[in-house]
Steps between C-alpha positions, in 0.01 A plus 500: 500500500417134534656306784628232262682763295643669805871438551557316822806597701667382811705797629603303808665242276699768317602656830624160619682453169692829519576477874619141453720601208649784704571260786670259262717775352601643840566163667863456381627820667757381760551581868140426609360788292357255245359285781312792648388668178446191283362286780262769623367568152461128431284461815280787384487345151402161644206659688390690188532182294270304730239779499524530123465123457182499706365791301590329172338175602186690600492637142529150349873531428519850355834668574687193618810538273668780701423308818700199369797722411484678836503161678805394295682826590422448869624140490819598317564776754449267795722238333770754441487620858520145632805442279675803650389781271490839666699377800856434386706663234 
């Protein structure tokens, strides 16, 4: 199969997407559970997002869309935590 016809994927971007979404969903759980679960997953998602962004840029922008959504999920999770999500009821 020709390289130009080959479907390019960025599995790290999709991993960051799903982990970031899980962190965003778990963040509102009160009594510090959301802070630990959502915050921990968002840190992992942030690392995966940076790695996926570097991989995507090395492939001339292929697979960047899930990276953008993962970054948005991470920022929303961190914003929610800084506003008190996962800490207070």
